[in-house]
mmJSON file of the N, C-alpha and C atoms, coordinates in Angstrom:
{"data_MODEL":{"atom_site":{
"group_PDB":["ATOM","ATOM","ATOM","ATOM","ATOM","ATOM","ATOM","ATOM","ATOM","ATOM","ATOM","ATOM","ATOM","ATOM","ATOM","ATOM","ATOM","ATOM","ATOM","ATOM","ATOM","ATOM","ATOM","ATOM","ATOM","ATOM","ATOM","ATOM","ATOM","ATOM","ATOM","ATOM","ATOM","ATOM","ATOM","ATOM","ATOM","ATOM","ATOM","ATOM","ATOM","ATOM","ATOM","ATOM","ATOM","ATOM","ATOM","ATOM","ATOM","ATOM","ATOM","ATOM","ATOM","ATOM","ATOM","ATOM","ATOM","ATOM","ATOM","ATOM","ATOM","ATOM","ATOM","ATOM","ATOM","ATOM","ATOM","ATOM","ATOM","ATOM","ATOM","ATOM","ATOM","ATOM","ATOM","ATOM","ATOM","ATOM","ATOM","ATOM","ATOM","ATOM","ATOM","ATOM","ATOM","ATOM","ATOM","ATOM","ATOM","ATOM","ATOM","ATOM","ATOM","ATOM","ATOM","ATOM","ATOM","ATOM","ATOM","ATOM","ATOM","ATOM","ATOM","ATOM","ATOM","ATOM","ATOM","ATOM","ATOM","ATOM","ATOM","ATOM","ATOM","ATOM","ATOM","ATOM","ATOM","ATOM","ATOM","ATOM","ATOM","ATOM","ATOM","ATOM","ATOM","ATOM","ATOM","ATOM","ATOM","ATOM","ATOM","ATOM","ATOM","ATOM","ATOM","ATOM","ATOM","ATOM","ATOM","ATOM","ATOM","ATOM","ATOM","ATOM","ATOM","ATOM","ATOM","ATOM","ATOM","ATOM","ATOM","ATOM","ATOM","ATOM","ATOM","ATOM","ATOM","ATOM","ATOM","ATOM","ATOM","ATOM","ATOM","ATOM","ATOM","ATOM","ATOM","ATOM","ATOM","ATOM","ATOM","ATOM","ATOM","ATOM","ATOM","ATOM","ATOM","ATOM","ATOM","ATOM","ATOM","ATOM","ATOM","ATOM","ATOM","ATOM","ATOM","ATOM","ATOM","ATOM","ATOM","ATOM"],
"id":[1,2,3,4,5,6,7,8,9,10,11,12,13,14,15,16,17,18,19,20,21,22,23,24,25,26,27,28,29,30,31,32,33,34,35,36,37,38,39,40,41,42,43,44,45,46,47,48,49,50,51,52,53,54,55,56,57,58,59,60,61,62,63,64,65,66,67,68,69,70,71,72,73,74,75,76,77,78,79,80,81,82,83,84,85,86,87,88,89,90,91,92,93,94,95,96,97,98,99,100,101,102,103,104,105,106,107,108,109,110,111,112,113,114,115,116,117,118,119,120,121,122,123,124,125,126,127,128,129,130,131,132,133,134,135,136,137,138,139,140,141,142,143,144,145,146,147,148,149,150,151,152,153,154,155,156,157,158,159,160,161,162,163,164,165,166,167,168,169,170,171,172,173,174,175,176,177,178,179,180,181,182,183,184,185,186,187,188,189,190,191,192],
"type_symbol":["N","C","C","N","C","C","N","C","C","N","C","C","N","C","C","N","C","C","N","C","C","N","C","C","N","C","C","N","C","C","N","C","C","N","C","C","N","C","C","N","C","C","N","C","C","N","C","C","N","C","C","N","C","C","N","C","C","N","C","C","N","C","C","N","C","C","N","C","C","N","C","C","N","C","C","N","C","C","N","C","C","N","C","C","N","C","C","N","C","C","N","C","C","N","C","C","N","C","C","N","C","C","N","C","C","N","C","C","N","C","C","N","C","C","N","C","C","N","C","C","N","C","C","N","C","C","N","C","C","N","C","C","N","C","C","N","C","C","N","C","C","N","C","C","N","C","C","N","C","C","N","C","C","N","C","C","N","C","C","N","C","C","N","C","C","N","C","C","N","C","C","N","C","C","N","C","C","N","C","C","N","C","C","N","C","C","N","C","C","N","C","C"],
"label_atom_id":["N","CA","C","N","CA","C","N","CA","C","N","CA","C","N","CA","C","N","CA","C","N","CA","C","N","CA","C","N","CA","C","N","CA","C","N","CA","C","N","CA","C","N","CA","C","N","CA","C","N","CA","C","N","CA","C","N","CA","C","N","CA","C","N","CA","C","N","CA","C","N","CA","C","N","CA","C","N","CA","C","N","CA","C","N","CA","C","N","CA","C","N","CA","C","N","CA","C","N","CA","C","N","CA","C","N","CA","C","N","CA","C","N","CA","C","N","CA","C","N","CA","C","N","CA","C","N","CA","C","N","CA","C","N","CA","C","N","CA","C","N","CA","C","N","CA","C","N","CA","C","N","CA","C","N","CA","C","N","CA","C","N","CA","C","N","CA","C","N","CA","C","N","CA","C","N","CA","C","N","CA","C","N","CA","C","N","CA","C","N","CA","C","N","CA","C","N","CA","C","N","CA","C","N","CA","C","N","CA","C","N","CA","C","N","CA","C","N","CA","C","N","CA","C"],
"label_alt_id":[null,null,null,null,null,null,null,null,null,null,null,null,null,null,null,null,null,null,null,null,null,null,null,null,null,null,null,null,null,null,null,null,null,null,null,null,null,null,null,null,null,null,null,null,null,null,null,null,null,null,null,null,null,null,null,null,null,null,null,null,null,null,null,null,null,null,null,null,null,null,null,null,null,null,null,null,null,null,null,null,null,null,null,null,null,null,null,null,null,null,null,null,null,null,null,null,null,null,null,null,null,null,null,null,null,null,null,null,null,null,null,null,null,null,null,null,null,null,null,null,null,null,null,null,null,null,null,null,null,null,null,null,null,null,null,null,null,null,null,null,null,null,null,null,null,null,null,null,null,null,null,null,null,null,null,null,null,null,null,null,null,null,null,null,null,null,null,null,null,null,null,null,null,null,null,null,null,null,null,null,null,null,null,null,null,null,null,null,null,null,null,null],
"label_comp_id":["MET","MET","MET","PRO","PRO","PRO","HIS","HIS","HIS","VAL","VAL","VAL","GLN","GLN","GLN","ILE","ILE","ILE","THR","THR","THR","LEU","LEU","LEU","LEU","LEU","LEU","GLU","GLU","GLU","GLY","GLY","GLY","ARG","ARG","ARG","THR","THR","THR","LEU","LEU","LEU","GLU","GLU","GLU","GLN","GLN","GLN","ARG","ARG","ARG","ARG","ARG","ARG","ARG","ARG","ARG","VAL","VAL","VAL","ALA","ALA","ALA","LYS","LYS","LYS","ARG","ARG","ARG","ILE","ILE","ILE","THR","THR","THR","GLU","GLU","GLU","VAL","VAL","VAL","LEU","LEU","LEU","VAL","VAL","VAL","GLU","GLU","GLU","GLU","GLU","GLU","ALA","ALA","ALA","ASN","ASN","ASN","ALA","ALA","ALA","SER","SER","SER","ALA","ALA","ALA","ASP","ASP","ASP","ALA","ALA","ALA","VAL","VAL","VAL","THR","THR","THR","VAL","VAL","VAL","ALA","ALA","ALA","PHE","PHE","PHE","VAL","VAL","VAL","ASP","ASP","ASP","VAL","VAL","VAL","PRO","PRO","PRO","ARG","ARG","ARG","ASP","ASP","ASP","SER","SER","SER","PHE","PHE","PHE","SER","SER","SER","ARG","ARG","ARG","GLY","GLY","GLY","GLY","GLY","GLY","ILE","ILE","ILE","LEU","LEU","LEU","ILE","ILE","ILE","CYS","CYS","CYS","ASP","ASP","ASP","ARG","ARG","ARG","GLU","GLU","GLU","LYS","LYS","LYS","LYS","LYS","LYS"],
"label_asym_id":["A","A","A","A","A","A","A","A","A","A","A","A","A","A","A","A","A","A","A","A","A","A","A","A","A","A","A","A","A","A","A","A","A","A","A","A","A","A","A","A","A","A","A","A","A","A","A","A","A","A","A","A","A","A","A","A","A","A","A","A","A","A","A","A","A","A","A","A","A","A","A","A","A","A","A","A","A","A","A","A","A","A","A","A","A","A","A","A","A","A","A","A","A","A","A","A","A","A","A","A","A","A","A","A","A","A","A","A","A","A","A","A","A","A","A","A","A","A","A","A","A","A","A","A","A","A","A","A","A","A","A","A","A","A","A","A","A","A","A","A","A","A","A","A","A","A","A","A","A","A","A","A","A","A","A","A","A","A","A","A","A","A","A","A","A","A","A","A","A","A","A","A","A","A","A","A","A","A","A","A","A","A","A","A","A","A","A","A","A","A","A","A"],
"label_entity_id":["1","1","1","1","1","1","1","1","1","1","1","1","1","1","1","1","1","1","1","1","1","1","1","1","1","1","1","1","1","1","1","1","1","1","1","1","1","1","1","1","1","1","1","1","1","1","1","1","1","1","1","1","1","1","1","1","1","1","1","1","1","1","1","1","1","1","1","1","1","1","1","1","1","1","1","1","1","1","1","1","1","1","1","1","1","1","1","1","1","1","1","1","1","1","1","1","1","1","1","1","1","1","1","1","1","1","1","1","1","1","1","1","1","1","1","1","1","1","1","1","1","1","1","1","1","1","1","1","1","1","1","1","1","1","1","1","1","1","1","1","1","1","1","1","1","1","1","1","1","1","1","1","1","1","1","1","1","1","1","1","1","1","1","1","1","1","1","1","1","1","1","1","1","1","1","1","1","1","1","1","1","1","1","1","1","1","1","1","1","1","1","1"],
"label_seq_id":[1,1,1,2,2,2,3,3,3,4,4,4,5,5,5,6,6,6,7,7,7,8,8,8,9,9,9,10,10,10,11,11,11,12,12,12,13,13,13,14,14,14,15,15,15,16,16,16,17,17,17,18,18,18,19,19,19,20,20,20,21,21,21,22,22,22,23,23,23,24,24,24,25,25,25,26,26,26,27,27,27,28,28,28,29,29,29,30,30,30,31,31,31,32,32,32,33,33,33,34,34,34,35,35,35,36,36,36,37,37,37,38,38,38,39,39,39,40,40,40,41,41,41,42,42,42,43,43,43,44,44,44,45,45,45,46,46,46,47,47,47,48,48,48,49,49,49,50,50,50,51,51,51,52,52,52,53,53,53,54,54,54,55,55,55,56,56,56,57,57,57,58,58,58,59,59,59,60,60,60,61,61,61,62,62,62,63,63,63,64,64,64],
"pdbx_PDB_ins_code":[null,null,null,null,null,null,null,null,null,null,null,null,null,null,null,null,null,null,null,null,null,null,null,null,null,null,null,null,null,null,null,null,null,null,null,null,null,null,null,null,null,null,null,null,null,null,null,null,null,null,null,null,null,null,null,null,null,null,null,null,null,null,null,null,null,null,null,null,null,null,null,null,null,null,null,null,null,null,null,null,null,null,null,null,null,null,null,null,null,null,null,null,null,null,null,null,null,null,null,null,null,null,null,null,null,null,null,null,null,null,null,null,null,null,null,null,null,null,null,null,null,null,null,null,null,null,null,null,null,null,null,null,null,null,null,null,null,null,null,null,null,null,null,null,null,null,null,null,null,null,null,null,null,null,null,null,null,null,null,null,null,null,null,null,null,null,null,null,null,null,null,null,null,null,null,null,null,null,null,null,null,null,null,null,null,null,null,null,null,null,null,null],
"Cartn_x":[95.039,94.185,94.758,95.486,95.995,94.878,94.838,93.939,94.633,94.323,94.859,93.9,94.178,93.288,93.933,93.411,93.953,93.074,93.707,93.024,93.507,92.391,92.66,91.78,92.192,91.215,90.272,88.959,87.896,88.08,87.389,87.46,87.922,88.401,88.881,87.679,87.866,86.735,86.657,85.602,85.379,86.395,86.77,87.691,89.164,89.444,90.656,90.738,89.657,89.685,89.77,89.144,89.253,90.711,91.425,92.864,93.698,93.454,94.3,94.18,92.94,92.599,93.188,93.098,93.722,95.288,95.954,97.33,97.901,97.19,97.569,97.43,96.32,96.044,97.142,97.585,98.614,99.953,100.285,101.553,101.486,100.535,100.425,100.476,99.812,99.876,101.389,102.015,103.344,104.294,104.286,105.329,105.169,103.852,103.489,102.989,102.849,102.355,100.876,100.1,98.804,97.856,96.806,95.682,94.905,94.816,93.889,92.566,92.021,90.513,90.751,91.914,92.125,92.466,92.825,93.131,91.951,91.823,90.813,91.481,90.659,91.212,90.033,90.235,89.275,89.699,88.889,89.136,88.397,89.08,88.535,88.693,87.509,87.568,87.636,88.364,88.493,88.168,87.16,86.96,88.1,88.232,89.388,89.467,88.235,88.245,88.455,88.648,88.87,90.353,91.181,92.559,93.509,94.67,95.608,97.02,97.912,99.2,99.963,100.815,101.578,100.769,99.703,98.75,97.862,97.863,96.929,95.961,94.725,93.722,94.062,93.818,93.963,93.116,91.877,91.035,91.603,92.375,92.938,94.132,95.018,96.062,95.803,94.59,94.18,93.768,93.381,93.069,94.154,95.356,96.502,96.938],
"Cartn_y":[92.458,93.623,94.57,95.594,96.563,97.252,97.479,98.234,99.255,100.438,101.596,102.231,102.302,103.019,104.256,105.296,106.751,107.228,107.621,108.215,109.629,110.445,111.937,112.593,113.778,114.605,115.111,115.147,115.46,116.821,117.096,118.388,118.471,117.331,117.436,117.475,118.152,118.223,117.049,116.939,115.783,115.84,117.043,117.076,116.682,117.083,116.719,115.093,114.499,113.05,112.367,113.093,112.435,112.514,113.719,113.795,112.765,112.682,111.735,110.305,109.938,108.544,108.232,109.281,109.099,108.988,109.809,109.809,108.418,107.961,106.697,105.589,105.648,104.7,104.524,105.717,105.882,105.253,105.635,105.162,103.662,102.975,101.498,100.951,101.498,100.982,101.074,102.185,102.337,101.496,101.508,100.987,99.461,99.089,97.777,96.872,97.414,96.744,96.23,97.013,96.706,97.195,96.511,97.066,98.151,99.22,100.308,100.007,99.043,98.567,97.691,97.251,96.477,97.194,98.376,99.302,99.925,99.707,100.381,101.297,102.473,103.485,103.698,103.717,104.035,105.307,106.213,107.415,107.254,107.409,107.301,108.66,109.416,110.709,110.571,111.288,111.297,112.711,112.906,114.268,114.684,115.995,116.549,116.311,115.863,115.584,114.081,113.396,111.876,111.54,112.476,112.172,112.96,112.38,113.001,112.763,113.849,113.681,114.035,113.357,113.641,113.697,112.846,112.867,114.084,114.892,115.994,115.969,116.101,116.019,117.23,116.881,117.865,119.153,118.883,120.101,120.994,120.412,121.153,121.837,121.255,121.931,123.081,123.028,124.216,125.449,125.231,126.333,127.172,126.683,127.41,128.508],
"Cartn_z":[91.942,92.168,93.266,92.914,93.867,94.436,95.751,96.519,97.391,97.295,98.089,98.943,100.179,101.072,101.582,101.459,101.796,102.878,104.068,105.17,105.248,105.21,105.177,106.118,106.581,107.402,106.437,106.769,105.978,105.42,104.217,103.63,102.323,101.777,100.281,99.38,98.393,97.364,96.368,95.84,94.751,93.788,93.294,92.136,92.741,93.953,94.443,94.623,95.019,95.188,93.692,92.78,91.293,90.935,91.217,90.656,91.505,92.615,93.494,93.112,92.813,92.394,91.071,90.124,88.769,88.882,89.65,89.848,90.523,91.493,92.17,91.22,90.456,89.335,88.437,87.955,86.94,87.431,88.67,89.327,89.345,89.802,89.827,88.467,87.494,86.105,85.62,85.791,85.341,86.098,87.424,88.215,88.808,88.75,89.15,88.077,86.848,85.634,86.008,86.757,87.103,85.996,85.773,84.846,85.445,84.798,85.486,85.967,85.36,85.793,86.942,87.358,88.569,89.784,89.549,90.739,91.396,92.669,93.512,94.517,94.691,95.616,96.697,97.924,98.801,99.62,99.792,100.61,101.963,102.989,104.422,105.051,105.171,105.888,107.339,107.94,109.499,109.908,110.759,111.421,112.299,112.265,112.985,114.516,115.104,116.44,116.665,115.549,115.622,115.133,115.156,114.541,115.517,115.867,116.638,116.234,116.494,116.175,117.505,117.984,119.124,120.377,120.344,121.549,121.601,120.648,120.584,119.333,119.725,118.674,117.652,116.462,115.382,115.593,116.094,116.37,117.527,118.424,119.513,118.87,118.137,117.533,116.798,116.088,115.203,116.049,117.309,118.119,118.681,118.543,119.019,118.002],
"occupancy":[1.0,1.0,1.0,1.0,1.0,1.0,1.0,1.0,1.0,1.0,1.0,1.0,1.0,1.0,1.0,1.0,1.0,1.0,1.0,1.0,1.0,1.0,1.0,1.0,1.0,1.0,1.0,1.0,1.0,1.0,1.0,1.0,1.0,1.0,1.0,1.0,1.0,1.0,1.0,1.0,1.0,1.0,1.0,1.0,1.0,1.0,1.0,1.0,1.0,1.0,1.0,1.0,1.0,1.0,1.0,1.0,1.0,1.0,1.0,1.0,1.0,1.0,1.0,1.0,1.0,1.0,1.0,1.0,1.0,1.0,1.0,1.0,1.0,1.0,1.0,1.0,1.0,1.0,1.0,1.0,1.0,1.0,1.0,1.0,1.0,1.0,1.0,1.0,1.0,1.0,1.0,1.0,1.0,1.0,1.0,1.0,1.0,1.0,1.0,1.0,1.0,1.0,1.0,1.0,1.0,1.0,1.0,1.0,1.0,1.0,1.0,1.0,1.0,1.0,1.0,1.0,1.0,1.0,1.0,1.0,1.0,1.0,1.0,1.0,1.0,1.0,1.0,1.0,1.0,1.0,1.0,1.0,1.0,1.0,1.0,1.0,1.0,1.0,1.0,1.0,1.0,1.0,1.0,1.0,1.0,1.0,1.0,1.0,1.0,1.0,1.0,1.0,1.0,1.0,1.0,1.0,1.0,1.0,1.0,1.0,1.0,1.0,1.0,1.0,1.0,1.0,1.0,1.0,1.0,1.0,1.0,1.0,1.0,1.0,1.0,1.0,1.0,1.0,1.0,1.0,1.0,1.0,1.0,1.0,1.0,1.0,1.0,1.0,1.0,1.0,1.0,1.0],
"B_iso_or_equiv":[0.0,0.0,0.0,0.0,0.0,0.0,0.0,0.0,0.0,0.0,0.0,0.0,0.0,0.0,0.0,0.0,0.0,0.0,0.0,0.0,0.0,0.0,0.0,0.0,0.0,0.0,0.0,0.0,0.0,0.0,0.0,0.0,0.0,0.0,0.0,0.0,0.0,0.0,0.0,0.0,0.0,0.0,0.0,0.0,0.0,0.0,0.0,0.0,0.0,0.0,0.0,0.0,0.0,0.0,0.0,0.0,0.0,0.0,0.0,0.0,0.0,0.0,0.0,0.0,0.0,0.0,0.0,0.0,0.0,0.0,0.0,0.0,0.0,0.0,0.0,0.0,0.0,0.0,0.0,0.0,0.0,0.0,0.0,0.0,0.0,0.0,0.0,0.0,0.0,0.0,0.0,0.0,0.0,0.0,0.0,0.0,0.0,0.0,0.0,0.0,0.0,0.0,0.0,0.0,0.0,0.0,0.0,0.0,0.0,0.0,0.0,0.0,0.0,0.0,0.0,0.0,0.0,0.0,0.0,0.0,0.0,0.0,0.0,0.0,0.0,0.0,0.0,0.0,0.0,0.0,0.0,0.0,0.0,0.0,0.0,0.0,0.0,0.0,0.0,0.0,0.0,0.0,0.0,0.0,0.0,0.0,0.0,0.0,0.0,0.0,0.0,0.0,0.0,0.0,0.0,0.0,0.0,0.0,0.0,0.0,0.0,0.0,0.0,0.0,0.0,0.0,0.0,0.0,0.0,0.0,0.0,0.0,0.0,0.0,0.0,0.0,0.0,0.0,0.0,0.0,0.0,0.0,0.0,0.0,0.0,0.0,0.0,0.0,0.0,0.0,0.0,0.0],
"pdbx_formal_charge":[null,null,null,null,null,null,null,null,null,null,null,null,null,null,null,null,null,null,null,null,null,null,null,null,null,null,null,null,null,null,null,null,null,null,null,null,null,null,null,null,null,null,null,null,null,null,null,null,null,null,null,null,null,null,null,null,null,null,null,null,null,null,null,null,null,null,null,null,null,null,null,null,null,null,null,null,null,null,null,null,null,null,null,null,null,null,null,null,null,null,null,null,null,null,null,null,null,null,null,null,null,null,null,null,null,null,null,null,null,null,null,null,null,null,null,null,null,null,null,null,null,null,null,null,null,null,null,null,null,null,null,null,null,null,null,null,null,null,null,null,null,null,null,null,null,null,null,null,null,null,null,null,null,null,null,null,null,null,null,null,null,null,null,null,null,null,null,null,null,null,null,null,null,null,null,null,null,null,null,null,null,null,null,null,null,null,null,null,null,null,null,null],
"auth_seq_id":[1,1,1,2,2,2,3,3,3,4,4,4,5,5,5,6,6,6,7,7,7,8,8,8,9,9,9,10,10,10,11,11,11,12,12,12,13,13,13,14,14,14,15,15,15,16,16,16,17,17,17,18,18,18,19,19,19,20,20,20,21,21,21,22,22,22,23,23,23,24,24,24,25,25,25,26,26,26,27,27,27,28,28,28,29,29,29,30,30,30,31,31,31,32,32,32,33,33,33,34,34,34,35,35,35,36,36,36,37,37,37,38,38,38,39,39,39,40,40,40,41,41,41,42,42,42,43,43,43,44,44,44,45,45,45,46,46,46,47,47,47,48,48,48,49,49,49,50,50,50,51,51,51,52,52,52,53,53,53,54,54,54,55,55,55,56,56,56,57,57,57,58,58,58,59,59,59,60,60,60,61,61,61,62,62,62,63,63,63,64,64,64],
"auth_comp_id":["MET","MET","MET","PRO","PRO","PRO","HIS","HIS","HIS","VAL","VAL","VAL","GLN","GLN","GLN","ILE","ILE","ILE","THR","THR","THR","LEU","LEU","LEU","LEU","LEU","LEU","GLU","GLU","GLU","GLY","GLY","GLY","ARG","ARG","ARG","THR","THR","THR","LEU","LEU","LEU","GLU","GLU","GLU","GLN","GLN","GLN","ARG","ARG","ARG","ARG","ARG","ARG","ARG","ARG","ARG","VAL","VAL","VAL","ALA","ALA","ALA","LYS","LYS","LYS","ARG","ARG","ARG","ILE","ILE","ILE","THR","THR","THR","GLU","GLU","GLU","VAL","VAL","VAL","LEU","LEU","LEU","VAL","VAL","VAL","GLU","GLU","GLU","GLU","GLU","GLU","ALA","ALA","ALA","ASN","ASN","ASN","ALA","ALA","ALA","SER","SER","SER","ALA","ALA","ALA","ASP","ASP","ASP","ALA","ALA","ALA","VAL","VAL","VAL","THR","THR","THR","VAL","VAL","VAL","ALA","ALA","ALA","PHE","PHE","PHE","VAL","VAL","VAL","ASP","ASP","ASP","VAL","VAL","VAL","PRO","PRO","PRO","ARG","ARG","ARG","ASP","ASP","ASP","SER","SER","SER","PHE","PHE","PHE","SER","SER","SER","ARG","ARG","ARG","GLY","GLY","GLY","GLY","GLY","GLY","ILE","ILE","ILE","LEU","LEU","LEU","ILE","ILE","ILE","CYS","CYS","CYS","ASP","ASP","ASP","ARG","ARG","ARG","GLU","GLU","GLU","LYS","LYS","LYS","LYS","LYS","LYS"],
"auth_asym_id":["A","A","A","A","A","A","A","A","A","A","A","A","A","A","A","A","A","A","A","A","A","A","A","A","A","A","A","A","A","A","A","A","A","A","A","A","A","A","A","A","A","A","A","A","A","A","A","A","A","A","A","A","A","A","A","A","A","A","A","A","A","A","A","A","A","A","A","A","A","A","A","A","A","A","A","A","A","A","A","A","A","A","A","A","A","A","A","A","A","A","A","A","A","A","A","A","A","A","A","A","A","A","A","A","A","A","A","A","A","A","A","A","A","A","A","A","A","A","A","A","A","A","A","A","A","A","A","A","A","A","A","A","A","A","A","A","A","A","A","A","A","A","A","A","A","A","A","A","A","A","A","A","A","A","A","A","A","A","A","A","A","A","A","A","A","A","A","A","A","A","A","A","A","A","A","A","A","A","A","A","A","A","A","A","A","A","A","A","A","A","A","A"],
"auth_atom_id":["N","CA","C","N","CA","C","N","CA","C","N","CA","C","N","CA","C","N","CA","C","N","CA","C","N","CA","C","N","CA","C","N","CA","C","N","CA","C","N","CA","C","N","CA","C","N","CA","C","N","CA","C","N","CA","C","N","CA","C","N","CA","C","N","CA","C","N","CA","C","N","CA","C","N","CA","C","N","CA","C","N","CA","C","N","CA","C","N","CA","C","N","CA","C","N","CA","C","N","CA","C","N","CA","C","N","CA","C","N","CA","C","N","CA","C","N","CA","C","N","CA","C","N","CA","C","N","CA","C","N","CA","C","N","CA","C","N","CA","C","N","CA","C","N","CA","C","N","CA","C","N","CA","C","N","CA","C","N","CA","C","N","CA","C","N","CA","C","N","CA","C","N","CA","C","N","CA","C","N","CA","C","N","CA","C","N","CA","C","N","CA","C","N","CA","C","N","CA","C","N","CA","C","N","CA","C","N","CA","C","N","CA","C","N","CA","C","N","CA","C","N","CA","C"],
"pdbx_PDB_model_num":[1,1,1,1,1,1,1,1,1,1,1,1,1,1,1,1,1,1,1,1,1,1,1,1,1,1,1,1,1,1,1,1,1,1,1,1,1,1,1,1,1,1,1,1,1,1,1,1,1,1,1,1,1,1,1,1,1,1,1,1,1,1,1,1,1,1,1,1,1,1,1,1,1,1,1,1,1,1,1,1,1,1,1,1,1,1,1,1,1,1,1,1,1,1,1,1,1,1,1,1,1,1,1,1,1,1,1,1,1,1,1,1,1,1,1,1,1,1,1,1,1,1,1,1,1,1,1,1,1,1,1,1,1,1,1,1,1,1,1,1,1,1,1,1,1,1,1,1,1,1,1,1,1,1,1,1,1,1,1,1,1,1,1,1,1,1,1,1,1,1,1,1,1,1,1,1,1,1,1,1,1,1,1,1,1,1,1,1,1,1,1,1]
}}}
């Protein structure tokens, strides 16, 4: 049972999530011979004030 966890900055639409989940599932079916019903995808939303890159919070980077 392949499980994929995707961590993203919050703000993606429901339709975007649907498309990503579908495409990830298709790749695992094609490349890993997984059953589509066995593939699970979890989206983890992270607020911009709880994610950093290079030691700087994303929310602070956006202010520049």
